[in-house]
ROMARZA-165744 format. One line per 5 residues: their letters; for each residue x, y, z of N, C-alpha, C, O. Coordinates in steps of 0.02 Angstrom, whole numbers, plus 32768, in hexadecimal, padded with zeros to 4 digits. Layout:
<nodes>
a = X,Y,Z,X,Y,Z,X,Y,Z,X,Y,Z  ...
</nodes>
This chain:
<nodes>
mseda = 5DB6,0D53,102C,5D84,0D52,1065,5D8A,0D06,1070,5D8E,0CDF,1042  5D8B,0CF2,10B9,5D8B,0CAE,10D1,5D44,0C95,10C5,5D16,0CBB,10B9  5D3E,0C57,10C7,5CFD,0C34,10B9,5CCA,0C41,10E9,5C8F,0C3D,10D9  5CDF,0C53,1128,5CAF,0C5E,1162,5CA7,0CA7,116D,5C80,0CB9,1199  5CC7,0CD3,114A,5CBA,0D1D,1153,5C79,0D34,1127,5C6B,0D1F,10EF
aalpl = 5C59,0D61,114A,5C21,0D7A,1126,5C3B,0DB7,10F7,5C6F,0DD5,1100  5C10,0DC2,10C8,5C22,0E00,1094,5C20,0E47,10C2,5BFB,0E49,10F3  5C40,0E73,10B3,5C3E,0EB4,10D6,5BF9,0ED2,10CC,5BDE,0ECF,1095  5BDB,0EF0,1101,5B94,0F08,10FF,5B96,0F49,10DA,5B8E,0F7E,10FA  5B9F,0F49,1096,5B97,0F7F,106F,5B57,0F9E,1070,5B24,0F7C,106C
adpat = 5B56,0FE5,1076,5B15,1005,1074,5AE9,0FFB,102C,5B02,0FE6,0FF8  5AB3,1009,1033,5A8A,1000,0FF5,5A8D,1041,0FD1,5AA2,1074,0FED  5A7B,1041,0F99,5A8B,1084,0F6C,5A66,10C0,0F89,5A84,10F5,0F88  5A2B,10BE,0FA1,5A0F,10F4,0FBE,5A2D,1111,0FFD,5A30,114E,1007  5A43,10E3,1029,5A6C,10F5,105E,5AAA,1118,1046,5AB9,1150,105B
trsif = 5ACD,10F9,101A,5B12,1113,1000,5B03,1158,0FE2,5B2C,1186,0FE9  5ACA,1161,0FC2,5ABE,11A6,0FA5,5AB9,11DB,0FDD,5ADA,120F,0FDA  5A91,11CD,100F,5A7D,11F9,103D,5AC1,120B,1064,5AC9,1244,1078  5AED,11DD,106F,5B2D,11E7,1093,5B5E,120C,1069,5B86,1233,1085  5B5F,1201,1022,5B88,1229,0FF5,5B6B,1273,0FFA,5B92,12A3,0FFD
dwler = 5B27,127B,0FFC,5B11,12BD,1000,5B27,12E4,103C,5B37,131F,1039  5B27,12BB,107C,5B3F,12D7,10BB,5B8A,12E7,10B5,5B9D,131D,10CD  5BB6,12C0,1099,5BFA,12CE,1091,5C00,130C,1064,5C26,1338,1078  5BE1,1314,102B,5BE7,134D,1000,5BD1,138A,1024,5BF4,13BC,101F  5B95,138C,104A,5B85,13CA,1069,5BB6,13DC,10A5,5BC6,1416,10B1
faacv = 5BCC,13A5,10C9,5C02,13BC,10FF,5C3C,13D3,10DF,5C55,1406,10F6  5C58,13B7,10AD,5C97,13CF,1085,5C90,1418,1070,5CBF,1440,1076  5C50,1429,1057,5C45,1472,1046,5C50,149E,1087,5C6C,14D4,1082  5C39,1486,10C3,5C49,14AE,10FF,5C92,14BE,110D,5CA7,14F4,1122  5CB8,1484,10FE,5D03,1486,1109,5D1E,14BB,10E0,5D43,14E6,10F8
ravdy = 5D06,14B8,1095,5D28,14DE,1067,5D18,152D,107A,5D41,155A,1073  5CD9,1535,1093,5CC7,1578,10A3,5CE1,158E,10E1,5CDA,15C9,10EE  5D00,1566,110E,5D11,1572,1154,5CD2,1591,1177,5CD1,15C8,1192  5CA2,1568,1173,5C62,157C,1194,5C58,154A,11CE,5C39,1516,11C6  5C72,155B,1206,5C66,1532,1242,5C1A,1529,1252,5C02,14F2,125F
aaarp = 5BF9,1562,1251,5BAC,155E,1263,5B87,152C,123F,5B64,1503,125C  5B8F,152F,11F5,5B68,1500,11CD,5B84,14BF,11D1,5B62,1491,11BA  5BC4,14B0,11EB,5BE1,1469,11F2,5BC9,1445,1233,5BC4,1408,1238  5BBB,1471,1263,5BAD,145A,12AC,5B6E,1420,12A5,5B77,13E7,12BC  5B3D,1430,128C,5B00,1402,128B,5B0B,13BB,126E,5AE2,138E,1274
fwhpd = 5B4A,13B4,124C,5B5B,1378,122C,5B6F,133E,125F,5B70,1301,1254  5B7F,1362,129D,5BA8,1335,12CB,5B82,1337,130B,5B63,1369,131C  5B85,12FF,132F,5B68,12F6,1376,5B8C,1325,13A7,5BCA,1327,13A3  5B6C,134E,13D4,5B90,1372,1405,5BC3,1352,142E,5BF2,1374,1442  5BBF,130F,143D,5BEF,12E8,145F,5C1C,12C0,1438,5C39,1291,1454
iivfg = 5C27,12CD,13FB,5C4D,12A0,13CE,5C8E,1297,13F0,5CA6,12C0,1418  5CAE,1257,13DB,5CEC,1246,13EE,5D14,123F,13AA,5CFC,121D,137C  5D57,1263,13A3,5D73,1262,136D,5DBA,125B,1371,5DD4,1267,13A7  5DE1,1249,133F,5E2D,124F,1338,5E3C,1272,12F8,5E15,1271,12C8  5E7A,1294,12F5,5E87,12B1,12B9,5ED8,12C2,12B7,5EFF,12AF,12E3
tyqel = 5EE8,12E5,1285,5F2B,12F8,1279,5F45,131D,12B5,5F7C,130D,12CC  5F22,134F,12D2,5F40,1370,1305,5F2E,135C,134A,5F4C,1377,1378  5F00,132F,1357,5EEB,1315,1390,5EE4,12C5,1392,5ED0,12A4,1362  5EF5,12AB,13CD,5EF7,1268,13D1,5EAF,124A,13E6,5E98,1214,13D1  5E90,1275,1410,5E4C,1266,1428,5E2B,12A6,143D,5E46,12CA,1467
vrgra = 5DF1,12B3,1420,5DCC,12F0,1434,5D88,12D7,143C,5D6A,12B6,1412  5D6E,12EE,147E,5D28,12E5,148D,5D01,132B,148C,5D10,135B,14AF  5CD1,1328,1464,5C9E,1360,145C,5CAD,1387,141F,5CE6,1393,140B  5C70,139C,1400,5C72,13BC,13C2,5C96,1405,13CE,5CBC,141A,13A3  5C8A,142A,1408,5CAC,1469,1418,5CF8,1463,1418,5D1E,148A,13FC
rwtem = 5D09,142B,143D,5D53,142A,1442,5D78,1415,1400,5DB1,1426,13F1  5D4A,13EB,13DA,5D61,13DB,1393,5D70,1413,1369,5DA4,1419,1349  5D3C,143D,136B,5D45,147D,1344,5D80,14A7,1357,5DA3,14C2,132C  5D8C,14AE,139D,5DC4,14D4,13B0,5E08,14B4,13A5,5E39,14D7,1397  5E0B,146F,13AA,5E47,144C,13A8,5E57,1436,1360,5E92,1433,134E
qwdnv = 5E26,1428,1338,5E32,1406,12F0,5E20,143B,12BD,5E4D,144D,1297  5DDF,1456,12B6,5DCA,147E,1285,5DF6,14B9,1282,5E14,14C9,124F  5DFB,14DC,12BB,5E22,151E,12BC,5E6A,150D,129F,5E88,1539,1280  5E83,14D6,12A8,5EC7,14CF,1294,5ECE,14B3,1249,5F05,14A9,122F  5E96,14A9,122B,5E96,148E,11E7,5E6C,14B5,11B0,5E83,14C4,1179
wprta = 5E31,14C1,11C3,5E0B,14DE,118E,5E19,1520,1174,5E13,152B,1137  5E2C,1551,11A0,5E44,158E,117F,5E8A,1587,115E,5E98,15B1,1134  5EB1,155D,116A,5EF3,1552,1156,5EF7,152E,1116,5F2D,152D,10F8  5EC2,1511,10FD,5EC1,14E6,10C7,5E8C,14FC,1091,5E6A,152E,109C  5E86,14D9,105A,5E52,14EE,1024,5E3A,14AD,1002,5E58,1478,100A
dfafd = 5E01,14B3,0FDB,5DF3,1483,0FAA,5DDD,143C,0FC2,5DE1,140A,0F9E  5DC5,143B,1007,5DB4,13F8,101D,5D81,13D8,1003,5D4D,13F5,0FF6  5D8A,1396,0FF7,5D58,136E,0FD0,5D5E,1323,0FDE,5D95,1308,0FDC  5D29,1304,0FEB,5D30,12B5,0FF4,5D34,129D,0FAE,5D19,12B9,0F7F  5D59,1265,0FA8,5D5D,123E,0F6B,5D2A,120C,0F67,5D3A,11D3,0F78
ldnta = 5CEB,1217,0F53,5CB4,11EB,0F53,5CC1,11B1,0F25,5CA3,117D,0F31  5CEB,11B3,0EF0,5CF2,117C,0EC7,5D14,1147,0EE9,5D0D,110D,0ED7  5D3A,1156,0F1A,5D62,112A,0F46,5D4A,1122,0F8A,5D71,1113,0FB7  5D0B,112C,0F93,5CEB,112B,0FDB,5CC2,10E7,0FDE,5CA0,10D2,0FAF  5CCB,10C9,101A,5C9A,1098,102C,5C74,10A3,1069,5C8B,10BE,109B
vlasp = 5C39,108E,1064,5C00,109B,1095,5BEB,105B,10AD,5BCF,1034,1087  5BF6,104B,10EE,5BDC,100D,1109,5BA5,101C,1138,5BAD,104C,115D  5B6B,0FF7,113D,5B31,1004,1164,5B19,0FC5,118D,5B1B,0F8B,1179  5B02,0FDC,11CC,5AE7,0FA5,11F7,5AAB,0F8C,11D5,5A8D,0FAF,11AB  5A97,0F4F,11E5,5A61,0F28,11C1,5A1F,0F4E,11C5,59F5,0F4F,1197
dgtma = 5A19,0F71,1203,59D5,0F9B,120C,59DC,0FE0,11F3,59AD,1008,11FC  5A16,0FF3,11D3,5A1C,1032,11B2,5A21,1073,11E9,5A17,10AD,11D6  5A30,1064,122A,5A33,1099,1254,5A76,10B2,125F,5A7E,10E8,127C  5AA6,108E,1248,5AEE,10A1,124E,5B12,109B,120C,5B01,106F,11E5  5B42,10C6,11FD,5B66,10B8,11BB,5BB4,10D6,11CF,5BBF,1106,11F5
tvitp = 5BEB,10AD,11AA,5C25,10BB,11AE,5C38,10D4,116A,5C21,10BA,1137  5C62,1108,1168,5C77,1121,1125,5CC6,1120,1129,5CE4,1138,115A  5CE5,1104,10F7,5D24,1101,10EF,5D3A,1124,10AA,5D2A,110D,1073  5D5D,1159,10B2,5D64,1186,1079,5DAA,11AD,1079,5DC4,11C4,10AC  5DC4,11B0,1037,5DFD,11E0,1033,5DE0,1225,1026,5DA7,122D,100E
wtstg = 5E0C,1258,1037,5DFA,1299,1026,5E36,12C2,100B,5E70,12AD,1015  5E28,12FE,0FE8,5E61,131D,0FCB,5E4E,1368,0FEF,5E18,137B,1005  5E8D,138A,0FEB,5E8A,13D6,1000,5EC7,13F6,0FE5,5EF2,13D7,0FC7  5EC8,1431,0FF0,5F07,145D,0FDC,5F2B,147E,101A,5F0C,14A1,1041  5F69,1472,1022,5F8E,1494,1057,5FB3,14C4,103D,5FBB,14CB,1000
fqpdg = 5FD0,14EF,106D,5FF4,1528,1056,603B,1526,107A,6040,151A,10B7  606C,1531,1052,60AF,153B,1075,60B7,1585,108B,6091,15B2,1078  60EF,158E,10B6,60EE,15D5,10D3,60F7,160A,10A2,60EA,1644,10B1  610E,15F8,1065,6114,1625,1032,60D4,1636,1005,60CF,1661,0FD9  60A5,1608,101C,6062,160E,0FF3,6058,15DE,0FBE,6020,15D5,0FA7
nrfdr = 6093,15B9,0FA7,608F,1585,0F77,6062,154E,0F90,6069,1537,0FC9  6033,1539,0F66,6005,14FF,0F7B,6025,14B7,0F6F,604E,14AC,0F43  600E,148A,0F98,601E,1449,0F8D,5FE2,141A,0F9E,5FB8,1429,0FC8  5FE2,13E0,0F79,5FAB,13AD,0F84,5FA8,1394,0FCA,5FDE,1381,0FE1  5F75,1391,0FF1,5F6E,1380,102C,5F35,1348,1037,5EFF,1358,1050
pgrat = 5F41,1309,1025,5F0F,12CF,1026,5F10,12B2,1069,5F41,12B6,108E  5ED3,1292,1079,5ED5,1271,10B6,5E9E,123A,10B4,5E87,122A,107E  5E88,121C,10EE,5E57,11E6,10E6,5E2A,11F9,1122,5E3E,1220,114C  5DEB,11DA,1125,5DC4,11E2,115F,5D9A,11A7,1169,5D86,1185,113A  5D8A,119A,11AA,5D57,1162,11C0,5D1F,118E,11E6,5D31,11B0,1216
iilar = 5CE5,118E,11D5,5CB1,11AF,11F2,5C7C,1181,1201,5C66,115D,11D5  5C65,1180,123C,5C25,1155,1252,5BEC,1189,125A,5BF3,11C0,1273  5BB6,1171,1242,5B79,119C,1239,5B3F,1173,1258,5B3C,1136,1250  5B0E,119A,127D,5AD7,117A,129E,5A97,1198,1272,5A95,11D4,1262  5A69,116F,1263,5A33,118F,1241,5A01,11AA,126F,59ED,1186,129D
qadgg = 59EA,11E8,1267,59BD,1206,128C,596D,11FD,1282,5958,11E0,1250  5947,1213,12AF,5901,1205,12A5,58E8,121D,1260,58BA,1200,1243  5905,1250,1247,58E9,1279,1210,5904,1251,11CB,58F1,1260,1192  5933,121C,11D9,594D,11FE,11A2,5997,1218,118E,59BD,11F8,1169  59A4,1251,11A8,59E8,1268,119A,5A21,124B,11C3,5A11,1221,11ED
wlgih = 5A5E,125B,11BC,5A98,1242,11DE,5ABB,126E,1208,5AC2,12A9,11FA  5AD2,1252,123C,5AF9,127D,1272,5B40,125F,127C,5B42,1225,128F  5B74,127D,1273,5BB2,1263,1283,5BBD,1254,12CE,5BAE,1281,12F5  5BD3,121D,12E4,5BE2,1212,1325,5C35,1202,1333,5C4D,1203,136C  5C53,11F5,1302,5C9D,11EE,1307,5CBC,11FB,12BA,5CA1,11EC,1285
shmsl = 5CF6,1219,12C5,5D20,1228,1286,5D63,121C,129A,5D78,122C,12D2  5D8A,11FB,1268,5DCF,11FE,1270,5DEC,1213,1229,5DEB,11EA,11FB  5E03,124E,1222,5E1B,126B,11EA,5E69,127A,11EF,5E81,129A,121F  5E8E,1262,11BE,5ED4,1265,11C8,5EF6,126D,1182,5EDA,125A,114F  5F30,1288,1181,5F54,1295,1146,5F75,1250,1128,5F8A,1224,114D
qrgvp = 5F77,124D,10EA,5FA2,121A,10CD,5FE8,1219,10E9,5FFE,124D,1102  600B,11E3,10E8,6054,11E8,10FB,607A,1213,10CD,606E,1218,1090  60AB,1235,10EF,60D8,1264,10CE,60C1,12A6,10B7,60E6,12CF,109D  6081,12AF,10C3,6065,12F0,10BA,606E,1324,10F1,605A,1316,1129  608B,1361,10E2,60A2,138F,1117,605C,13A3,1148,6029,13BA,1130
qdshg = 6066,1397,1188,602D,13A8,11B3,6023,13FA,11B0,5FEA,140F,11AD  6053,1420,11B2,604B,1466,11B4,602F,1486,116E,604D,147E,1139  5FF9,14A6,1174,5FEA,14D0,1139,5FE0,151D,1151,5FCA,152D,1188  5FF3,1545,1124,5FFA,158E,1144,5FCF,15BB,111E,5FE2,15F5,1114  5F91,15A4,1106,5F5A,15C8,10ED,5F3A,15F5,1120,5F42,15E9,115C
nrpvk = 5F16,1627,110D,5EFD,165F,113A,5EB7,166C,1124,5EAC,16A4,110E  5E88,1644,1126,5E44,164C,110A,5E1A,1665,1147,5E22,164F,1180  5DEE,1691,1136,5DC2,16A4,1174,5D8F,1677,1181,5D74,1657,1154  5D7D,1672,11C3,5D42,1646,11D2,5CFC,166B,11CD,5CE9,169D,11EC  5CDC,1649,119F,5C97,166D,1183,5C67,1673,11BB,5C45,16A6,11BE
ar = 5C5F,163B,11EE,5C34,1643,1222,5C4B,160B,1252,5C58,15D1,1245  5C4E,162E,1291,5C5B,15F9,12C6,5C1F,15DA,12E8,5C26,15AF,1313
</nodes>
């Protein structure tokens, strides 16, 4: 760090715990392929990037363009909380999560393969103290096949 650079604005332990809880609850929705349960985690006008789309505006379009192409075709999604960093604004109203994640992909013959990736998520604190996602950029690690051929049912749209 250069002498004139400030330290990264790491979140305090309580904020980090609340965001880790958010991440774990959202990951459970992905594993269950439960769009209805996942929807409240995200702002309706969210702006995202992802493996399948360069830029998506709006939660409904994100569901159609990204979730439908990934969640039913993969399994075992989880954030790697041991290697996750949470940065927070000084007033505690915004947070940025930098996190690796893991999942399982499926080859056309049904064989499984590791499907790791990384994410940057921006969260806004709500009046009730909870968090709402306003931006997400989730992408696969380099060299990981984009296509997965799982066929799990959507629990709830």
